[in-house]
C-alpha positions in Angstrom: -2.7 -13.6 11.9 -1.5 -17.0 10.6 1.0 -18.6 12.8 1.7 -21.8 10.8 3.7 -20.2 8.0 7.4 -20.9 8.2 9.6 -17.9 8.4 11.6 -17.8 5.1 15.4 -18.3 5.0 17.0 -17.4 1.7 20.1 -19.6 2.6 17.9 -22.7 3.0 16.0 -22.1 -0.3 17.8 -23.4 -3.5 16.3 -20.9 -5.8 17.0 -20.0 -9.4 18.1 -16.6 -10.5 15.0 -15.0 -12.0 15.0 -11.4 -13.3 13.5 -8.9 -10.8 12.1 -5.5 -12.2 12.3 -2.8 -9.6 10.0 0.2 -10.5 10.6 3.6 -8.9 8.1 6.2 -9.5 9.8 9.7 -9.2 8.4 13.2 -8.6 11.0 15.7 -7.5 12.6 13.4 -5.1 16.0 15.2 -5.5 19.0 13.2 -4.0 16.5 10.8 -2.4 16.2 9.0 -5.8 20.0 8.8 -6.3 20.4 7.4 -2.7 17.7 4.8 -3.2 19.1 3.5 -6.4 22.5 3.5 -4.8 21.4 1.2 -2.1 19.6 -1.1 -4.7 23.0 -1.4 -6.5 24.5 -2.7 -3.2 22.0 -5.4 -2.9 23.1 -9.0 -2.6 20.8 -10.0 -5.4 22.1 -8.8 -8.8 19.7 -10.0 -11.6 17.5 -7.1 -11.7 16.5 -4.2 -13.8 15.8 -0.7 -12.4 13.1 1.2 -14.0 12.6 4.9 -13.0 9.2 6.3 -14.1 9.3 10.2 -13.9 6.0 12.1 -13.3 7.4 15.5 -14.9 9.8 16.4 -12.3 11.3 19.8 -12.5 14.2 19.3 -10.2 16.2 17.2 -12.8 16.4 14.4 -10.3 15.6 11.7 -12.8 18.1 13.0 -15.3 20.8 13.2 -12.6 20.0 9.7 -11.6 20.3 8.5 -15.3 23.8 10.3 -15.5 25.0 8.5 -12.4 23.5 5.2 -13.3 23.4 4.8 -17.0 22.1 1.3 -17.0 18.8 2.2 -15.4 15.8 2.4 -17.7 14.3 5.9 -17.6 10.7 6.7 -18.6 9.7 10.2 -18.8 5.9 10.7 -18.5 4.4 13.7 -20.4 2.2 14.6 -17.4 2.0 13.8 -13.6 0.0 10.6 -13.8 -0.1 10.2 -9.9 1.1 7.2 -8.1 -1.2 4.6 -9.7 -0.8 5.2 -13.4 2.8 6.4 -13.0 3.7 2.9 -11.6 1.5 1.2 -14.2 3.7 2.7 -16.9 6.7 1.1 -15.4 4.9 -2.2 -14.9 4.1 -2.4 -18.5 7.6 -2.3 -19.7 9.0 -4.5 -17.0 10.7 -7.7 -18.3 11.2 -9.4 -15.0 9.4 -12.5 -13.7 8.9 -10.7 -10.5 8.0 -7.0 -9.8 8.9 -4.6 -7.1 7.2 -1.2 -6.6 9.5 0.9 -4.4 9.2 4.5 -3.3 12.2 6.8 -4.2 12.8 8.2 -0.7 13.7 4.4 0.6 17.0 3.0 1.4 17.2 -0.9 1.2 19.1 -3.3 3.3 21.6 -5.5 1.2 19.4 -8.7 1.8 16.0 -7.1 1.4 15.5 -8.7 -2.1 16.8 -12.0 -1.2 14.3 -12.4 1.6 11.3 -11.2 -0.4 12.2 -13.6 -3.2 12.6 -16.4 -0.8 9.5 -15.7 0.9 7.5 -15.8 -2.3 9.1 -19.1 -3.6 8.4 -20.7 -0.2 4.8 -19.4 0.3 3.6 -19.0 -3.1 1.6 -16.4 -4.9 0.8 -13.2 -3.1 1.8 -9.6 -2.3 4.8 -9.3 0.0 6.2 -6.3 2.0 9.2 -5.8 4.1 9.6 -4.5 7.7 9.9 -0.7 7.5 12.2 1.2 9.8 12.5 5.0 10.1 15.6 6.1 8.1 16.5 8.6 10.8 16.0 6.3 13.7 16.5 2.6 12.9 14.7 1.7 16.3 11.5 3.1 15.1 9.0 1.0 13.2 7.1 2.4 10.4 5.1 -0.8 9.3 5.0 -4.4 10.3 2.2 -5.0 7.8 -0.7 -2.9 6.8 -4.3 -3.5 8.1 -7.8 -2.8 6.8 -10.6 -1.5 9.1 -14.1 -2.9 8.1 -15.2 0.5 7.2 -12.4 0.9 4.6 -9.7 2.8 6.5 -6.2 1.4 6.1 -3.3 1.8 8.5 0.3 0.6 9.1 0.6 -1.6 12.0 3.2 -0.4 14.6 3.8 2.9 12.9 5.9 5.1 15.4 6.5 2.3 17.8 10.0 1.2 19.1 11.1 -2.0 17.6 11.3 -4.3 20.6 11.5 -7.5 18.5 7.7 -8.3 18.8 7.0 -8.5 15.1 9.8 -11.0 13.8 7.4 -13.8 12.6 6.5 -14.1 8.9 2.7 -13.8 8.7 -0.2 -12.8 6.7 -1.6 -9.2 6.8 -4.5 -7.4 5.2 -2.5 -5.6 2.6 1.1 -5.0 1.6 2.3 -1.4 1.7 2.8 0.5 -1.5 6.2 1.8 -0.2 7.6 -1.4 -1.2 5.5 -4.3 -2.8 7.0 -7.5 -4.1 4.9 -9.7 -6.4 5.2 -11.6 -9.6 4.4 -10.4 -13.2 1.9 -13.3 -13.3 0.0 -11.9 -10.4 -0.4 -8.5 -11.9 -1.5 -9.9 -15.2 -4.1 -12.0 -13.4 -5.7 -9.3 -11.2 -4.7 -6.1 -13.2 -2.8 -3.0 -12.6 -3.1 -0.3 -10.0 -6.5 1.5 -10.2 -5.6 4.8 -12.1 -8.8 6.6 -10.9 -7.3 6.6 -7.3 -4.3 8.8 -8.3 -2.6 8.2 -4.9 -3.4 6.8 -1.5 -5.3 3.7 -0.7 -3.9 2.4 -4.1 -2.1 -0.6 -2.3 -5.1 -1.3 -0.2 -7.3 -1.4 -3.2 -4.9 -3.7 -5.2 -4.4 -6.1 -2.3 -8.1 -6.2 -1.5 -9.0 -6.7 -5.0 -6.3 -9.8 -5.0 -7.9 -11.1 -1.7 -11.2 -11.4 -3.7 -9.4 -14.0 -5.9 -7.8 -15.7 -2.9 -4.4 -13.8 -3.4 -3.1 -13.0 0.1 -0.7 -10.4 1.5 2.4 -11.1 3.6 4.8 -9.4 6.0 8.5 -10.5 5.7 10.3 -9.2 8.8 13.7 -10.6 7.5 13.5 -8.0 4.6 14.4 -4.5 5.9 13.7 -1.2 4.2 14.3 2.2 5.7 11.9 5.1 5.1 11.4 8.6 6.3 8.7 8.9 9.0 6.3 10.5 6.5 7.0 10.3 2.7 8.6 13.2 0.8 5.4 13.7 -1.4 2.1 15.1 -0.3 2.7 14.3 3.4 -0.3 15.3 5.5 -1.7 17.9 3.0 -5.4 18.9 2.4 -5.2 16.9 -0.9 -3.9 13.9 1.0 -7.0 14.0 3.3 -9.3 14.3 0.3 -7.9 11.5 -1.5 -7.9 9.2 1.6 -11.5 9.8 2.1 -12.5 9.7 -1.6 -10.5 6.5 -2.2 -11.8 4.9 1.0 -15.3 5.2 -0.3 -14.3 4.0 -3.7 -12.9 0.8 -2.2 -16.0 0.2 -0.1 -18.3 0.6 -3.3 -16.3 -1.4 -5.6 -14.9 -4.2 -3.4 -17.7 -5.1 -1.0 -20.7 -6.9 -2.4 -23.9 -4.9 -2.5 -25.5 -7.2 0.0 -22.8 -6.4 2.4 -23.0 -2.7 1.7 -26.8 -2.6 2.3 -26.3 -4.2 5.8 -23.5 -1.6 6.6 -25.5 1.5 5.5 -26.7 2.5 9.1 -23.0 2.2 10.3 -21.4 3.8 7.3 -23.8 6.8 7.7 -22.6 7.2 11.4 -19.0 6.8 10.2 -19.5 9.5 7.6 -20.8 11.9 10.2 -17.9 11.3 12.4 -15.4 11.6 9.6 -17.1 15.0 8.6 -16.7 16.3 12.1 -13.1 15.3 12.2 -12.4 17.1 8.9 -14.1 20.2 10.1 -12.1 20.2 13.3 -9.0 20.0 11.1 -10.3 23.1 8.9 -10.6 20.4 6.1 -14.6 20.5 5.7 -14.2 21.5 2.1 -12.0 18.5 1.3 -14.5 16.1 2.8 -17.4 17.5 0.6 -15.1 17.6 -2.5 -14.4 13.9 -1.9 -18.0 13.0 -1.7 -18.9 15.1 -4.7 -16.1 13.3 -6.8 -17.6 9.9 -5.7 -21.2 11.0 -6.8 -19.8 12.2 -10.1 -18.1 9.0 -10.9 -20.9 6.6 -9.8 -21.0 5.1 -13.4 -17.2 4.4 -13.4 -17.6 2.9 -9.9 -20.5 0.6 -10.8 -18.5 -0.7 -13.9 -15.5 -1.5 -11.5 -17.8 -3.2 -9.1 -19.1 -5.5 -11.7 -15.6 -6.5 -12.8 -14.6 -7.2 -9.3 -17.6 -9.4 -8.7 -16.7 -11.4 -11.7 -13.3 -12.2 -10.5 -14.5 -12.9 -6.8 -13.7 -16.3 -5.3 -13.7 -15.4 -1.7 -16.9 -14.0 0.1 -17.0 -10.8 2.2 -17.5 -12.6 5.5 -14.2 -14.4 5.2 -12.3 -11.3 4.3 -14.2 -9.3 7.1 -12.9 -11.9 9.6 -9.4 -10.7 8.7 -10.2 -7.1 9.0 -9.9 -5.0 12.1 -12.4 -2.9 14.2 -9.9 -0.1 15.1 -7.6 2.3 13.2 -4.1 2.9 14.8 -2.8 6.2 13.7 0.4 7.8 15.1 0.1 10.7 17.5 1.8 13.1 15.1 -1.1 12.8 12.8 -4.0 12.5 15.4 -3.7 13.4 19.0 -4.1 10.5 21.4 -7.2 11.7 22.9 -9.0 12.1 19.6 -7.7 8.9 18.3 -8.9 7.1 21.4 -12.4 8.5 21.2 -12.7 7.7 17.5 -11.4 4.2 18.0 -14.0 3.6 20.9 -16.7 4.7 18.5 -15.3 2.6 15.8 -14.9 -0.5 17.8 -18.4 -0.6 19.1 -19.9 0.2 15.8 -17.7 -2.5 14.1 -18.8 -5.1 16.6 -22.5 -4.4 16.0 -22.0 -4.3 12.4 -20.2 -7.7 12.5 -23.4 -9.2 14.3 -25.7 -7.8 11.6 -23.4 -9.2 8.8 
């Protein structure tokens, strides 16, 4: 991680007062949505617009929110467009110079937006994320930046750990968490919107990795605090989530790595695929793994078209990106038992080190 980036201080930075658009995608979030908007209203930074894009909620949460906060902009989608396209709808109508993608089950600290804006102005174009703390236990970390393992797995650093003050430096990370991403409208216009094919999961990883191809970096801003449930209200660890994670991991590999890199990784990726299959079978989710692979095969034409687009915008080679990526995947024990996680990581670390030599 870079250590030469100065930690931002909003008080030190004489910034203007640009409009910031906050986009909240809602799907049956209930009172969580109202609580989220209420916390945004208490932010120190006031020049903002709040856009709620609703994915056909049947709990009336979006309408209740509009009744309580008439000044929000409410978009009612005609169908559930998923995380990606649902947020894209909000981005398209946003008028702000800066964009925030924010989950409806979050509560924001009063200075969260000041610090994100200050970090962007001080350090330039990029994707920025705050420090995430558990909403029920403010001593528990949920993310101090998100990481990419070289075989396409994404994970939140420090998830489930106690906050001991170890991650208080502003620094570069592999990708910014989709729970709260801060960037500029200019960046979105330059690299494009969320990839709608993904629907949900690894969407933030794909967006930031795509940006990294163009030299656009991701950063962690510890001075900005956002509170979030230990696991989000939507999907949680359902069979569908496991399927989308695996399908979208492969989509990212096939569209973001160059073909020459992928060819060299084929033996390792084959072994990883076997390991993932056995893991899914052990969870009773073998059908989800097979379904994920079938969907990749069915969409090879789409994947190849996206690959060509990504290679046209590429300014950074894979070796430079891979130097930033990790060998292991750190997963909380409530998702994968310590023993299983340890064995899988030993396997990944050995395979990753060998792969790095080949590359």
